[in-house]
C-alpha positions as CSV (number, residue, x, y, z in Angstrom):
1,M,62.4,-52.6,-74.8
2,K,59.8,-54.0,-72.5
3,M,61.8,-53.3,-69.4
4,P,62.1,-49.5,-69.8
5,Q,58.4,-49.3,-70.7
6,R,57.5,-51.0,-67.5
7,L,59.8,-48.8,-65.5
8,C,58.3,-45.7,-67.2
9,R,54.8,-46.8,-66.1
10,S,56.0,-47.3,-62.5
11,L,57.6,-43.9,-62.4
12,V,54.4,-42.2,-63.6
13,A,52.3,-44.1,-61.0
14,L,54.7,-43.1,-58.3
15,F,54.6,-39.4,-59.4
16,C,50.7,-39.4,-59.4
17,L,50.7,-41.0,-56.0
18,S,53.0,-38.4,-54.7
19,I,50.9,-35.6,-56.1
20,A,47.8,-37.1,-54.5
21,C,49.4,-37.4,-51.1
22,A,50.7,-33.9,-51.3
23,G,47.3,-32.6,-52.2
24,G,45.7,-34.5,-49.4
25,A,48.2,-33.1,-47.0
26,V,47.6,-29.6,-48.2
27,A,43.8,-30.1,-47.9
28,K,44.2,-31.5,-44.4
29,S,46.4,-28.6,-43.5
30,D,43.9,-26.1,-44.9
31,A,41.1,-27.6,-42.9
32,N,43.0,-27.7,-39.6
33,P,42.6,-24.4,-37.6
34,S,45.6,-25.2,-35.5
35,N,47.8,-24.7,-38.5
36,A,46.2,-21.5,-39.7
37,K,48.0,-18.2,-39.3
38,L,45.4,-15.8,-37.7
39,D,47.5,-12.9,-36.4
40,K,46.8,-9.2,-37.2
41,E,49.3,-9.1,-40.0
42,S,47.6,-11.9,-41.9
43,C,44.2,-10.4,-41.4
44,L,45.2,-6.9,-42.6
45,K,46.5,-8.4,-45.8
46,C,42.8,-8.5,-46.9
47,H,41.1,-6.1,-44.5
48,E,43.4,-3.1,-44.6
49,N,41.9,0.0,-46.3
50,K,44.5,-0.1,-49.0
51,H,42.6,-3.0,-50.6
52,D,39.2,-3.3,-52.3
53,A,36.3,-3.5,-49.8
54,I,35.1,-7.0,-49.0
55,K,31.4,-7.7,-49.5
56,V,29.4,-10.2,-47.6
57,P,25.8,-11.4,-48.1
58,I,23.1,-10.0,-45.7
59,V,19.3,-10.5,-45.6
60,I,17.3,-7.3,-45.5
61,D,13.5,-7.4,-45.6
62,G,13.7,-11.1,-46.6
63,E,15.9,-10.5,-49.6
64,E,19.6,-11.3,-49.8
65,E,21.8,-8.3,-50.5
66,E,25.5,-7.4,-50.0
67,R,27.2,-5.1,-47.5
68,E,30.8,-3.9,-47.4
69,L,32.9,-4.9,-44.4
70,R,34.5,-2.0,-42.6
71,Q,38.1,-1.6,-43.7
72,I,40.9,-1.1,-41.2
73,D,43.1,2.1,-41.1
74,T,46.3,0.6,-39.7
75,R,47.5,4.0,-38.6
76,K,44.4,4.7,-36.5
77,F,44.2,1.1,-35.3
78,A,47.7,1.3,-34.0
79,R,46.8,4.1,-31.5
80,S,43.4,2.8,-30.5
81,V,42.5,1.2,-27.1
82,H,42.4,-2.2,-28.8
83,S,45.7,-2.0,-30.6
84,N,47.3,-4.6,-28.3
85,L,44.7,-7.2,-29.2
86,Q,44.8,-9.8,-31.9
87,C,41.8,-9.8,-34.3
88,V,40.7,-13.2,-33.1
89,D,40.6,-12.0,-29.5
90,C,37.3,-10.5,-30.6
91,H,36.4,-12.4,-33.7
92,K,36.6,-15.8,-32.0
93,N,34.3,-17.5,-34.4
94,I,36.8,-17.1,-37.3
95,V,38.8,-20.4,-37.5
96,D,40.9,-20.0,-40.7
97,S,42.6,-17.4,-42.8
98,R,41.0,-18.3,-46.2
99,K,39.3,-15.8,-48.3
100,N,35.8,-17.1,-47.4
101,H,36.3,-17.8,-43.7
102,Q,35.1,-21.0,-42.1
103,I,32.8,-19.8,-39.3
104,D,32.4,-21.7,-36.0
105,K,28.7,-21.3,-35.4
106,T,29.0,-22.6,-31.8
107,V,31.1,-19.5,-30.9
108,A,29.4,-16.1,-30.5
109,K,30.2,-13.3,-33.0
110,A,32.4,-10.4,-31.9
111,D,30.5,-8.6,-29.2
112,C,31.7,-5.5,-27.4
113,I,29.2,-5.9,-24.6
114,G,30.0,-9.5,-23.8
115,C,33.8,-8.8,-23.7
116,H,33.6,-5.8,-21.4
117,E,31.0,-7.4,-19.1
118,G,33.4,-10.3,-18.8
119,L,36.3,-8.0,-18.0
120,W,34.3,-6.2,-15.3
121,A,33.1,-9.5,-13.7
122,K,36.7,-10.6,-13.6
123,V,38.1,-7.5,-11.8
124,Q,35.2,-7.7,-9.4
125,Q,36.1,-11.3,-8.5
126,E,39.7,-10.3,-8.1
127,G,38.7,-7.4,-5.8
128,K,40.2,-4.8,-8.2
129,A,37.1,-2.9,-9.1
130,R,38.2,0.3,-7.4
131,D,41.4,0.2,-9.4
132,N,39.5,0.2,-12.7
133,P,37.2,3.2,-12.7
134,R,37.3,3.4,-16.5
135,L,36.1,-0.1,-16.8
136,E,33.3,0.5,-14.3
137,L,32.2,3.5,-16.4
138,V,32.2,1.3,-19.5
139,F,30.0,-1.2,-17.7
140,K,27.6,1.5,-16.6
141,N,27.4,2.7,-20.2
142,I,26.6,-0.8,-21.3
143,E,23.7,-1.0,-18.8
144,A,22.4,2.3,-20.1
145,Y,22.7,1.2,-23.7
146,K,20.7,-2.0,-23.0
147,N,17.7,0.1,-22.0
148,S,18.2,2.6,-24.8
149,F,16.4,3.1,-28.1
150,H,19.5,2.0,-30.0
151,A,19.4,-1.4,-28.4
152,R,16.0,-2.2,-29.9
153,E,15.9,-4.8,-32.7
154,N,16.2,-3.4,-36.2
155,K,13.0,-4.7,-37.9
156,D,14.7,-4.5,-41.3
157,I,17.5,-6.7,-40.2
158,P,16.2,-9.2,-37.6
159,G,18.6,-10.1,-34.8
160,T,20.5,-6.8,-35.2
161,P,20.1,-3.7,-32.9
162,L,19.3,-0.3,-34.4
163,A,22.8,0.8,-33.5
164,K,25.7,-1.2,-32.2
165,C,28.7,0.0,-30.2
166,D,30.8,-0.2,-33.3
167,D,28.5,2.1,-35.3
168,C,29.4,5.0,-33.1
169,H,32.8,4.1,-31.6
170,S,34.4,2.2,-34.5
171,S,36.1,-0.4,-32.3
172,H,39.1,-0.7,-34.6
173,E,39.9,3.0,-34.1
174,F,38.3,3.9,-30.8
175,D,40.3,6.0,-28.4
176,V,39.1,8.7,-26.0
177,P,41.4,11.7,-26.5
178,P,42.6,13.5,-23.3
179,K,40.4,16.4,-22.2
180,G,41.6,19.7,-23.6
181,S,43.5,18.2,-26.4
182,E,43.1,19.1,-30.1
183,R,42.1,15.5,-30.8
184,R,39.4,15.7,-28.1
185,T,38.0,18.9,-29.8
186,A,38.0,17.1,-33.2
187,W,36.3,14.1,-31.7
188,H,33.6,16.3,-30.1
189,K,33.0,18.1,-33.4
190,S,32.7,14.8,-35.3
191,I,29.7,13.7,-33.2
192,P,27.0,15.2,-35.5
193,Q,28.6,13.6,-38.5
194,T,28.8,10.2,-36.7
195,C,25.1,10.3,-35.9
196,G,23.9,12.0,-39.0
197,T,25.9,10.4,-41.8
198,K,25.1,6.9,-40.9
199,C,21.5,7.1,-39.7
200,H,20.0,10.5,-39.1
201,E,20.7,12.4,-42.4
202,D,17.6,14.6,-42.3
203,Q,18.3,15.7,-38.8
204,L,21.9,16.4,-39.6
205,E,20.9,18.7,-42.5
206,I,18.5,20.6,-40.3
207,Y,21.0,20.8,-37.4
208,G,23.7,22.1,-39.8
209,A,21.6,25.2,-40.5
210,S,20.8,25.8,-36.8
211,V,22.6,28.1,-34.4
212,H,24.1,25.1,-32.7
213,G,25.2,23.6,-36.0
214,E,26.7,26.8,-37.2
215,E,28.7,27.2,-34.0
216,V,30.0,23.6,-34.0
217,I,30.5,22.9,-37.7
218,D,31.3,26.3,-39.1
219,K,33.0,28.1,-36.2
220,G,34.4,25.1,-34.3
221,N,32.8,26.1,-31.0
222,I,32.8,22.9,-29.0
223,K,30.7,24.5,-26.2
224,A,27.7,24.5,-28.5
225,A,25.3,21.6,-28.3
226,V,25.9,18.4,-30.3
227,C,23.7,15.3,-30.6
228,T,24.9,13.7,-27.4
229,D,24.3,16.8,-25.3
230,C,20.6,16.5,-25.8
231,H,20.1,12.8,-26.5
232,S,22.9,11.5,-24.3
233,A,25.6,9.1,-25.5
234,H,24.4,5.7,-24.3
235,S,21.0,6.1,-22.7
236,V,19.3,7.3,-25.9
237,T,15.5,7.0,-25.6
238,G,12.6,7.7,-27.8
239,T,11.8,11.5,-27.9
240,S,8.1,10.9,-27.5
241,G,8.4,9.6,-23.9
242,D,7.9,11.9,-20.9
243,A,11.2,10.8,-19.4
244,Y,13.1,12.1,-22.4
245,K,11.0,15.3,-22.6
246,L,11.7,16.2,-19.0
247,A,15.4,15.3,-19.3
248,N,15.7,17.4,-22.4
249,V,14.6,20.5,-20.6
250,Q,17.4,20.0,-18.1
251,S,19.8,19.3,-20.9
252,C,19.0,22.8,-22.3
253,G,19.4,24.2,-18.9
254,D,22.9,22.7,-18.4
255,C,24.1,25.3,-20.9
256,H,21.5,28.0,-20.7
257,K,21.5,28.4,-16.9
258,E,19.8,31.9,-16.7
259,E,17.1,30.8,-19.2
260,I,16.3,27.6,-17.3
261,A,16.0,29.6,-14.1
262,S,13.5,32.0,-15.6
263,F,11.6,29.2,-17.4
264,R,11.1,27.5,-14.0
265,D,9.3,30.6,-12.8
266,T,6.6,30.2,-15.4
267,Y,3.6,27.9,-15.3
268,H,5.2,25.8,-18.1
269,G,8.3,25.4,-16.0
270,K,6.5,24.6,-12.8
271,V,4.6,21.7,-14.5
272,S,7.8,20.4,-16.0
273,A,9.6,20.6,-12.6
274,L,6.7,18.6,-11.0
275,G,7.4,15.8,-13.4
276,W,4.8,16.2,-16.2
277,A,5.6,17.0,-19.8
278,Y,2.3,18.1,-21.3
279,T,3.0,21.8,-21.2
280,A,5.4,23.8,-23.5
281,R,9.1,23.0,-23.1
282,C,12.2,24.5,-24.7
283,V,11.7,22.6,-28.0
284,S,8.0,23.6,-28.2
285,C,9.0,27.2,-28.7
286,H,12.6,27.1,-30.0
287,D,12.4,23.9,-32.1
288,S,14.7,20.9,-31.6
289,H,17.3,20.4,-34.4
290,G,16.5,23.6,-36.3
291,I,16.9,26.2,-33.5
292,K,17.4,29.7,-34.9
293,A,18.4,32.9,-33.2
294,V,15.6,35.0,-31.8
295,D,16.2,37.8,-34.4
296,D,16.2,35.3,-37.3
297,P,13.0,35.8,-39.3
298,K,12.8,32.0,-39.6
299,S,12.9,31.5,-35.9
300,K,9.8,30.2,-34.2
301,V,10.2,32.8,-31.5
302,H,10.8,35.8,-33.8
303,P,8.1,38.4,-33.0
304,N,6.4,37.8,-36.3
305,N,6.1,34.1,-35.6
306,R,5.4,34.0,-31.8
307,L,1.6,34.0,-32.0
308,K,1.6,31.1,-34.4
309,T,4.0,29.2,-32.1
310,C,1.8,29.8,-29.1
311,Q,-1.2,28.8,-31.1
312,S,0.4,25.4,-31.8
313,C,-0.6,24.5,-28.2
314,H,-3.2,27.2,-27.4
315,D,-5.2,26.3,-30.5
316,G,-8.7,26.8,-29.4
317,K,-9.4,23.1,-29.1
318,K,-7.5,21.6,-26.1
319,L,-6.7,25.1,-24.8
320,P,-8.4,28.4,-25.4
321,K,-6.9,30.1,-28.5
322,A,-3.9,32.3,-27.8
323,T,-4.6,36.0,-28.4
324,E,-2.4,39.0,-29.3
325,G,-1.0,39.6,-25.8
326,F,0.8,36.3,-25.9
327,V,3.3,37.7,-28.2
328,T,4.8,40.1,-25.6
329,F,4.8,37.5,-22.8
330,A,8.4,37.0,-21.6
331,P,9.1,33.4,-20.7
332,H,12.6,34.3,-19.7
333,A,11.9,37.5,-17.8
334,N,14.7,38.5,-15.4
335,A,13.5,40.4,-12.4
336,H,16.9,41.9,-11.9
337,D,17.2,43.4,-15.3
338,F,15.5,46.8,-15.2
339,D,16.5,47.7,-18.8
340,K,14.7,44.7,-20.4
341,Y,12.0,44.0,-17.9
342,P,11.2,47.3,-15.9
343,Q,7.8,46.1,-14.8
344,M,9.2,42.9,-13.3
345,Y,12.0,44.7,-11.6
346,V,9.7,47.3,-9.9
347,V,7.1,44.8,-8.8
348,T,9.7,42.3,-7.5
349,K,11.4,45.0,-5.5
350,F,8.1,46.2,-4.1
351,M,7.1,42.7,-3.0
352,I,10.4,42.0,-1.4
353,W,10.3,45.1,0.7
354,L,6.7,44.4,1.6
355,L,7.6,41.0,2.8
356,I,10.6,42.3,4.8
357,G,8.5,45.2,6.3
358,V,5.6,43.0,7.4
359,F,7.7,40.2,8.8
360,A,10.2,42.4,10.5
361,F,7.5,44.4,12.3
362,F,5.3,41.5,13.3
363,W,8.0,39.0,14.2
364,L,9.6,41.6,16.4
365,H,6.2,42.4,17.9
366,S,5.7,38.6,18.6
367,A,9.2,38.1,20.0
368,L,8.9,41.1,22.4
369,W,5.4,40.1,23.5
370,Y,6.5,36.5,24.2
371,Y,9.4,37.7,26.3
372,R,7.3,40.1,28.3
373,E,4.5,37.5,29.0
374,W,7.0,34.8,29.8
375,R,8.8,37.0,32.2
376,E,5.6,38.0,34.0
377,R,4.5,34.4,34.3
378,K,7.9,33.5,35.6
379,L,7.6,36.1,38.3
380,F,4.0,35.0,39.0
381,K,2.8,38.5,38.3
382,T,-0.8,39.1,37.2
383,E,-2.2,42.4,36.1
384,A,-5.8,43.1,37.2
385,H,-7.1,45.6,34.7
386,V,-10.7,45.7,36.0
387,R,-12.0,45.5,39.6
388,V,-14.9,43.0,39.8
389,E,-15.2,42.8,43.6
390,G,-18.8,42.9,44.7
391,L,-20.3,42.7,41.2
392,D,-23.5,40.7,40.9
393,L,-22.5,38.3,38.0
394,P,-23.8,34.7,37.9
395,P,-21.0,32.2,38.3
396,G,-19.9,29.9,35.5
397,K,-21.3,32.1,32.8
398,H,-19.5,32.8,29.5
399,F,-19.4,35.9,27.3
400,E,-20.6,35.4,23.8
401,R,-18.0,36.9,21.5
402,F,-18.7,35.3,18.1
403,A,-22.1,34.4,16.6
404,I,-22.5,31.2,14.7
405,G,-22.1,32.9,11.3
406,W,-18.7,34.3,12.2
407,R,-17.6,30.8,13.5
408,I,-18.7,29.0,10.3
409,G,-17.1,31.7,8.1
410,H,-13.8,31.4,10.1
411,L,-13.7,27.6,9.8
412,M,-14.5,27.7,6.0
413,F,-11.8,30.4,5.6
414,A,-9.3,28.2,7.5
415,L,-10.0,25.1,5.4
416,T,-10.0,26.8,2.0
417,T,-6.9,28.8,2.9
418,M,-5.0,25.7,3.9
419,T,-6.1,24.0,0.7
420,L,-5.0,27.0,-1.4
421,V,-1.6,27.1,0.4
422,L,-1.0,23.4,-0.2
423,T,-2.0,23.4,-3.9
424,G,-0.5,26.8,-4.6
425,T,2.9,26.3,-3.0
426,T,3.2,22.9,-4.6
427,A,3.3,24.7,-7.9
428,L,5.3,27.7,-6.5
429,F,8.0,25.5,-5.1
430,A,7.9,22.8,-7.7
431,E,11.7,22.3,-7.5
432,T,11.5,20.9,-4.0
433,A,11.6,17.2,-3.2
434,W,8.1,17.2,-1.6
435,A,6.2,19.1,-4.4
436,P,6.1,16.3,-7.0
437,V,5.0,13.9,-4.3
438,V,2.1,16.1,-3.4
439,A,1.2,16.7,-7.0
440,K,1.2,13.0,-7.7
441,A,-0.9,12.2,-4.6
442,L,-3.5,14.8,-5.7
443,G,-3.7,13.5,-9.3
444,G,-1.2,15.7,-11.2
445,P,-0.9,19.4,-12.0
446,N,-4.2,19.5,-13.9
447,V,-6.1,18.2,-10.9
448,L,-4.0,20.4,-8.6
449,G,-5.1,23.4,-10.6
450,I,-8.8,22.4,-10.5
451,I,-8.6,22.0,-6.7
452,H,-6.9,25.3,-6.4
453,R,-9.4,27.2,-8.5
454,V,-12.4,25.6,-6.7
455,A,-11.0,26.5,-3.3
456,A,-10.3,30.0,-4.6
457,G,-13.9,30.3,-5.8
458,I,-15.2,29.1,-2.4
459,F,-12.9,31.5,-0.6
460,V,-14.1,34.5,-2.6
461,G,-17.7,33.4,-2.3
462,I,-17.4,33.3,1.5
463,F,-15.7,36.7,1.5
464,M,-18.4,38.3,-0.7
465,I,-21.2,36.8,1.5
466,H,-19.5,38.1,4.6
467,F,-18.9,41.5,3.1
468,I,-22.5,41.9,1.8
469,Y,-24.0,40.7,5.1
470,V,-21.8,43.1,7.2
471,M,-22.4,46.1,5.0
472,Q,-26.1,45.8,4.8
473,K,-26.3,45.3,8.5
474,L,-24.2,48.3,9.3
475,L,-25.8,50.5,6.8
476,R,-29.2,49.8,8.3
477,D,-28.0,50.5,11.9
478,K,-28.3,54.2,12.3
479,N,-26.6,54.1,15.7
480,F,-23.4,52.4,14.4
481,K,-20.3,54.5,14.7
482,W,-17.8,53.8,11.9
483,F,-14.9,54.8,14.1
484,G,-16.4,53.7,17.4
485,P,-15.3,50.9,19.7
486,D,-17.4,48.2,17.9
487,S,-16.1,49.0,14.5
488,L,-13.3,47.2,12.7
489,V,-12.2,50.4,11.0
490,P,-8.8,51.5,12.3
491,N,-8.8,54.6,14.5
492,W,-6.5,56.7,16.6
493,K,-6.9,54.5,19.6
494,D,-5.4,51.6,17.7
495,L,-2.3,53.7,17.1
496,D,-2.1,54.7,20.8
497,D,-2.6,51.0,21.8
498,M,0.2,49.9,19.5
499,I,2.6,52.5,20.9
500,G,1.4,51.5,24.4
501,M,2.2,47.8,23.7
502,F,5.8,48.6,22.7
503,K,6.1,50.7,25.9
504,W,4.8,47.7,27.9
505,F,7.2,45.4,26.1
506,F,10.1,47.4,27.4
507,G,8.6,48.0,30.9
508,M,8.0,51.7,30.2
509,G,4.2,51.7,30.9
510,P,1.2,49.5,31.6
511,K,-0.4,47.2,29.1
512,P,-3.1,49.0,27.0
513,L,-6.7,48.4,27.7
514,F,-8.1,46.8,24.5
515,D,-11.7,47.3,23.5
516,R,-13.7,44.9,21.3
517,W,-11.1,44.7,18.5
518,T,-7.4,45.1,19.0
519,Y,-5.1,46.7,16.5
520,F,-3.6,43.3,15.5
521,E,-7.0,41.8,15.1
522,K,-8.0,44.6,12.8
523,F,-4.8,44.0,10.8
524,D,-5.7,40.3,10.4
525,Y,-9.2,41.3,9.2
526,W,-8.2,43.9,6.6
527,A,-5.3,41.8,5.4
528,V,-8.0,39.5,4.0
529,F,-9.4,42.3,1.9
530,W,-5.9,43.1,0.6
531,G,-5.1,39.5,-0.1
532,V,-8.4,38.7,-1.8
533,N,-7.9,41.5,-4.2
534,I,-4.2,41.1,-4.9
535,I,-4.1,37.3,-5.0
536,G,-7.6,37.0,-6.5
537,W,-7.3,39.3,-9.4
538,S,-3.8,38.2,-10.3
539,G,-4.9,34.5,-10.1
540,L,-8.0,35.2,-12.3
541,M,-5.8,36.8,-14.9
542,L,-3.5,33.8,-15.0
543,A,-6.4,31.4,-15.0
544,L,-8.0,33.1,-18.1
545,P,-4.9,34.0,-20.2
546,H,-6.7,34.2,-23.5
547,I,-9.1,36.8,-22.1
548,T,-6.3,38.7,-20.3
549,A,-4.2,38.8,-23.4
550,Q,-7.1,40.4,-25.4
551,Y,-6.9,43.6,-23.3
552,F,-3.4,43.6,-21.7
553,P,0.2,43.2,-23.0
554,G,2.0,39.9,-22.2
555,W,4.2,41.3,-19.5
556,V,1.1,41.4,-17.3
557,F,1.4,37.6,-17.0
558,N,4.9,38.0,-15.7
559,V,3.8,40.6,-13.1
560,A,0.7,38.7,-12.1
561,T,2.9,35.6,-11.5
562,V,5.2,37.4,-9.2
563,V,2.4,39.2,-7.3
564,H,0.3,36.1,-7.0
565,G,3.1,33.9,-5.7
566,E,4.8,36.4,-3.4
567,E,1.5,37.7,-1.8
568,A,0.4,34.1,-1.2
569,F,3.7,33.3,0.4
570,L,3.3,36.4,2.6
571,A,-0.2,35.4,3.6
572,A,0.7,31.8,4.4
573,V,3.8,32.6,6.5
574,F,2.0,35.4,8.4
575,L,-1.0,33.1,9.2
576,F,1.1,30.2,10.5
577,T,3.5,32.4,12.5
578,V,2.1,35.7,13.6
579,H,-1.6,34.8,13.6
580,F,-0.9,31.5,15.3
581,F,1.2,33.2,18.0
582,N,-1.3,35.9,18.7
583,N,-4.1,33.4,19.2
584,H,-2.5,30.2,20.4
585,F,1.2,30.4,21.3
586,R,1.5,33.3,23.7
587,P,2.6,32.3,27.2
588,N,-0.8,33.4,28.5
589,K,-2.5,31.2,25.9
590,L,-0.6,28.0,26.5
591,P,-1.3,25.2,26.1
592,P,-3.0,25.6,22.7
593,P,-5.5,25.9,21.2
594,D,-7.7,28.9,22.0
595,V,-11.1,27.6,21.1
596,V,-13.1,30.9,21.3
597,M,-13.5,30.9,17.5
598,F,-15.0,27.4,17.6
599,T,-17.2,27.6,20.7
600,G,-18.0,31.3,20.2
601,T,-17.6,32.1,23.9
602,Q,-15.0,33.1,26.5
603,S,-15.0,32.8,30.3
604,L,-15.5,36.1,32.0
605,E,-12.0,35.9,33.4
606,E,-10.5,35.5,30.0
607,F,-12.8,38.1,28.5
608,R,-12.0,40.8,31.0
609,H,-8.2,40.0,30.7
610,E,-8.2,40.1,26.8
611,H,-10.6,43.0,26.3
612,P,-10.8,45.0,29.6
613,A,-12.1,48.2,28.0
614,Q,-15.0,46.5,26.4
615,Y,-15.7,44.5,29.6
616,Q,-15.8,47.8,31.6
617,R,-17.9,49.5,29.0
618,L,-20.5,46.7,28.8
619,L,-20.5,46.4,32.6
620,E,-21.2,50.1,33.1
621,S,-24.0,50.1,30.5
622,G,-25.6,47.0,31.8
623,E,-25.2,45.2,28.5
624,L,-22.9,42.6,29.9
625,Q,-25.7,40.7,31.6
626,Q,-27.5,40.4,28.2
627,R,-24.5,38.9,26.5
628,L,-23.8,36.2,29.1
629,V,-24.5,32.6,28.0
630,D,-24.0,29.1,29.4
631,A,-20.5,27.6,29.1
632,P,-20.1,25.3,26.1
633,S,-20.9,21.6,26.8
634,R,-18.0,19.2,27.3
635,P,-18.5,17.5,24.0
636,L,-18.5,20.8,22.2
637,H,-15.4,21.9,24.1
638,V,-13.5,18.7,23.5
639,G,-14.5,18.7,19.8
640,S,-13.3,22.3,19.5
641,V,-9.9,21.4,21.1
642,I,-9.5,18.5,18.7
643,L,-10.5,20.6,15.7
644,G,-8.2,23.4,16.8
645,L,-5.2,21.1,17.4
646,T,-5.8,19.5,14.0
647,L,-5.9,22.8,12.1
648,I,-2.8,24.0,14.0
649,T,-0.9,20.8,13.1
650,V,-1.9,21.1,9.5
651,G,-0.9,24.8,9.5
652,L,2.6,24.0,11.0
653,V,3.2,21.2,8.5
654,L,2.4,23.7,5.7
655,L,4.7,26.2,7.3
656,V,7.5,23.7,7.2
657,L,6.8,22.9,3.5
658,V,6.6,26.6,2.6
659,S,9.8,27.3,4.5
660,N,11.6,24.5,2.8
661,G,10.4,25.7,-0.6
662,F,11.7,29.2,0.2
663,F,15.2,28.1,1.2
664,V,15.5,25.6,-1.7
665,T,14.6,28.3,-4.3
666,M,17.0,30.8,-2.6
667,M,20.0,28.4,-2.8
């Protein structure tokens, strides 16, 4: 009996030892990653969307909570760009297939950025970058994302960005459908839901009731704007920054091309094009997510709501309060649409034909004059209009043509005009490459506007002083003849001289004998009167919009903008081409400059050549002797030459800028 009992005990011990060894082996196998089965199939046994969601702990605001892991739709995963990868190709820190994974903390978590940056670095090292344009695009998107608003740390969940790649792309399902395909359409339409459902619920609700939302969500129109059209896909930035505000204007313009073109013609659009975002932009008037149709009573630009919308900026605090005329201002006026904007159409056509007429006549006049003088100089031909043999005139004397007041007035006019051209055309041609540079150098559009208005005030002030002085002097002179040879009022002789000049151009007659003022000098003089009134009054209306809108309808702003800009363009180009040619660049004037307007005097030879009729008249009356003065000193002459060349250089630089602006806006 003892023997079997002993055998029985031995068998029990052996069985227990076997169980222990087996358990140890299993435990060892469980802890050994090399024996774990970590392929897609084993992972999907738990993570497929057919099973209950797996919850993991997460710390939010210092408290431990749970979040559900994303479940995998095997059908969508099978056609994704990552379908050929194993789960652990990305989730490298998972080292076993147990329910509660053992995590290797020395290995980084799954990271889209790190993976794609590594792939891009590899193809660059292999010299295959050109063969992988798609991978390069992904790398550029990564760089944009790193500087984006989404890449900032989520303060509620430290160490986590506000939005990861997977939040938008769903790495297990991501696949860019081919352009034009139905899946591409569905993908585009899903963008508002992607952004809104996860993070921006309030904005999605507002967007859904907007014209864009109705087009996309209700009507399936993929041409209507979705989130990424305005905020971009990867370089999402905060909406309060100037960079975003300016880019947002262009984003609207990418779809609304006619509207952005007309917006750029307004003051708001000019400031925006110069690179500043403090004036009204598209969203200022139309709203951002809740854009409504213009005829919708809830729209911010509905006629019943426009004044309130304008007064959100023109509130009487920072800016004078908007008045009733603001309601009928057309920020998208089209000068080619007579039915909707008849005033703009008529004024624009008038200004275009005015520019064509003035430039066609005077450029032709200058070209013919240049050719005739160049030809005569080439043939060494001189034309003696007045015989001076035997005249008792002291040698070396000059004729005093302009008194000191005229010379100072001319210099001040020149300086203020160039200042006005620079500051005005910087705004007028804000879309050019040079305009933002000038605006920044001068301190921005606000300072630019101040300089422009101060220069305009000085210009008008000089004009009024000149006008009052001349009028009171002429009215007191009982012998002054308003249509006489000393008057700047046009007369029939000017018409005869002009016709005579064209005959001379074509060799059909002698050159006319000009008196004190030529017909082209009179045109220069009276053009200032026209310009001061047209440019001045239109500029004043634009500078004081709240007062203008009290007495005039809003379309006056549209008309004033056209008139002010086009007339200023006409004045600038005329001055720096025709006026410069007449006084500095004719063959008989070369080399420039003609300094008579700086010294006030001319040599007798030059005087009798330029104004032979006046010369003869003064000679016969005996007045010529009384008007003779000493030649200007050398320092005065040299200084006048330097000043003249400086002003001509500045004028020609401005002409280049204005010409560039004209051709850029025409393209």
